[in-house]
N, C-alpha and C positions, 0 to 999 in steps of 0.2 A: 504493500500500500504506500501511497505517496500523499503526504499531508502538507497543507499550507494554512496560514492564518491571515485572513483579510482584516485590514484596519476598519474598525467600526465605531471608534470613539470610546471603547471600553478598554480596561487594562489588559485583558487577555485575548481580545479580538474574537473573530468568528472563524470557527474551524471549517475547512473545506477539504475534500478529497480531490486529488489531481489525477488526471488520466496518465497512463504510462507514457504517452507521447507528449505530454505537457501542454496539450492544446485546450483541454476542457476541464472544468471543475464542477463540483456539486456540493451544496451546503450539507454539512454533517451535523448541524446543530440539533436536529431532532433526536440524534443518538447521543452526542456529547457536545455541549455548548462551546468547549474550548479544548485545545490539545492537552493542557495540564489536567483537565477533568478526565479526558480519555486515558491518560497515563495513570492517573490515580484509581481508575476503575477498569483497568485494561481487560481483565479476564471476563468481565461482564459485558463490555461494549465491543470488544474486538470482533466477535463473529458478525454482528450487525454491520460494523464498519467494512468488513471484508465483503459482505454481500453487496453493499452499496458501491464499493470500489469495483467489483466485478460487473455490476450493471453499468457503471460509467464507462468502463473499458469496452463493453459490448455494444454501447450506444443506446441502451434501454433505460438509463436513469432519467427520471422525470426532472424537469427544471434544471438541467445542466446548462452551463454558460461558458463563454470563452474565458480562459484563464489569463489573468493580467498580473504578471509578477510585480509590476510597479505599484500595485495596490496592496502589496503584502507587507505585513510586519515581519519580524523574525518568527519562525515557526512557533517558538515559545517566546513571547514578548517579555516575559519574566519567568524565572525558575526558582525552585527552592534552593539550589546551589549550583555554582559554576566553578569547576576545578580544572585548571589547565596544567598540563605536564610539559616536560621537555623530553619527548620519547625518541627523538632523532639525535643520537649522540654526536653525529658529525657536527651539528650546529654548535653544541657546547665546546667540543674539542677545538673548533676554529676560533672561538672566542678566547679560550685559554691560550692558544698558541699566539694569537695576534697581540694580546695584551700581557702575556707572560704572567698570568695569574696563577696562584697555587692551585693544584688539582683538588677537586671536590672529593672528599672521602666517599667511598662506595659509589662513585659516579656511574659505573657500569653495571651495578647490581641493584641499586635502590633508585627508583624514579624520582626526579625532581618534580615538584608540584606546588602550585600556589592556589589560594582561594581568591577568586575575583568577584567583582560586583555582579549580581544577577538580577537586579531589580529594574533594569532599563536597557534591554538589548535593542540594537538598531536593525531595521529592515534592510533588505538587499540593495535598495536604491535610495535610501535615506542619505541626505547630506550629513557630514560628520562635523559638528561644531566643536572647535577647540580654541583655547584662549590665546596661544602664542606659537608662532613658527619657531621661536627660540627653544621650545621644549623638545625638539627632535622628533617630529611627527613621522611615524613609521607604520606600515601595514604589516600584517603577519598572516599568511595563508596557512590554514590548518584543516584537519578533519576532526570530527568529534562524534561522540555517541550520547544518546539520551537513555537513561537507565529506568527500569522499574525498581521496586524495592530491593535493596541489597542488604543481606544480614551482616552484622559485624563479624569480622574474621573470616569472610568468605574466601574460598580458594580462588585461584585464577580461573579455573574452569567454571566454578559456580558463578563467579562475577560476570564472565563472558555470557553466560546463559541469561543474565539479567538485562542484556542490551535489548532495547525496544526499537530504537531508531538510530539512523546515521545522519549526520549533518555536515555541512561545509561552512567554515568559519573564517572571518577576518578579525583577528584579535588585535585591535589597535593598540599601539604602544607609544609612549613619550619617552624617548631614549635618554634625554638629558636628566630626567628625574630618577631613572632606574638605579644608577650606582649608589646614590645616597640611601635610597630606601633599602637596597640589598644590604648595605653595611650596617643599617640600624638593627638588623636581626628580626624585624617585624614583618618583612615582606613588602610586596608592592601595594600601593594605594593610589597616589596621584599619577603614577607612571602608567596606569592601566585604565584608560577611559572606557566608555561603553563598547562592548563587543558587538560585531555585526554578523549576520547569518545569511546564507543563500536562502531563497524563498521556500524551498521544498525539503522536508525531512522525510526519509524513506525507511521502511522496514528493511532489514538486511537482505532479504531475498530479492529485492529490486536490483541489487548489485550483481546478482548471479555469482560467477566464480571470481569476481573482483572483490568479494567479501570472503576472505579465508584467512586462517591463522590469526584471527582477531585483528586484522589489518584491512585498510581500504587500498586495494591495488589499482589506483587510478593516478593519472598525472594531473597535477594542479597547475593549470596554465594561468600565468599572472602577467598582466600588462600594466605599465605605469605611463600615463599620458599617451596611450595608444602604441607604445613601444614595447616589444617583447622584453620581459624581465626574467622569466624562468618557467620551467615546467617540471619541477621535481616530482618524483614518484612516491606515493604513500606507502608502497610495499617495503620501503627501507627502514620502517620503524624498528628500533631495537627492542623496545618494550611494546607488547601488544596491548590491546584495550582491556583484555581480561586482567593482565598484570597491573595496569593503571588503576582499574576500578578496585581490585583487591587491595592495592596500596592505600587508596583513599578510605577503604572500609576496615582497615586493620584494627582500629580502636573505636569505631562507631558505625552504626548502620547508616545507610543512605536511603532517603525517601524517593518515591517515584517522581521523576522529572529532573533529577540531578543530571547535569551535563558534564562530561569529562572530555577535555580536548587533548589532542596529540602534541601540541606545541608546533612550532614552525616546521613545515615539511622541508627536509634538507637531505640532499644526496651527496655522496662522496665525490661523484664525477662533477668536475667544474662545468662540463658541457650542459648539465641540467639547469644551470642558472640557480636562482634563489627565489624564496617566497617572502623575503623581507629585506629591507634596505640594510639593516645592521649587518647581515651576513655578507652581502656584497661588499660592504665597506671593509670588513675584516679580511676578506679574500684579496681585495686591492692592497691592503697593508702587507699581507703575507707575500703576495706574488709580485707586486710592483713597488713595494717599499713606501707607499704613501696612499692615503685615503683620498679618492677623487669625487666620489658620489656624495651629494648633499642629501639631507632628509627632505620631506615633502614641504611644499609651500601651499598657501591658500589658493584654492581653485584647481589644484592638482586632482587628477582622477586615478583610481585604481580599479582594475577589472580582474575578476577571478572566475575561472570555470574549470571544474573537474571534467576530465575526459577519459574514456576507456583507452586501452592500449592501441586499439584499431582506429582511433581518432574520433569515434562517435562521442557526442556530448553526453556527459554524465547526467544522472537523474536529479541533481540538486538545483538546476538553473544557474544563474549567474549573480555575482555580486558586482555592482557597478556604482561606485560612490565617489563623491567629491568632498574634499576638505574645505570647510568654510570657517571664517572667524566667528567665534561665539559672540 
């Protein structure tokens, strides 16, 4: 199934199901008024949602309409919790090498993860209001999963079985603020403004064999102001989503609707490019001896789209956003 949330003036929006080809949608509000409601009552509502989805795909659903991604909020406009990891070790290793920072203990065996703000997610075509260009405005292309209830101390296999939906993410960052907040020992706050999501959240089966080993085996194509920036592959995750969820649930349970992100998609091959500006900058420092790329300016745009290995568009739709002065 493919889900989206239309803006309707409420905090959680109106839940719709989207056809497999992304052209049509149908309101699901008679079954579940919002996606968070559906996740919290999944076992009760999933059969009816599947029946409606099947009808939409067969062309028999009543009152279907043309799907307009620009009318969408994030699939979950707000969530009980947003946890973001750094599951692509290449990204962290590049940062350590470029800035000669001490290695993080257990870096290759214990996932890095922070808790971000989950009360105000951005839609796929929303402008991104930020206070100052001097803050080091950066995009970060990621994949993520939305969980059902996860018991405390779940194993990786048990945690992976709790995945309900897969999403595509742009985790905005303000790089000038990050170093101080990391040194404080309390983690990110001001360095992480509202996160954005592609319009469509999908059940894992919609990915076919691109969902395996707890990873999203798609390329995330990123453009900055219309120019190619990179297309790193999600299959290179060092920690899979089962491991990430289990890490988050080691000492507490997770409630339905918790979102867990992969962190910046990053590949060892330089040819893949990058999914964030910070990574390109450290590669420039390593390979060329100096940083040449600046961070984003107001009115800059970023475009992200996941694609299958054969070039077909992925199921999430696109993120296409402009940075504006708050």
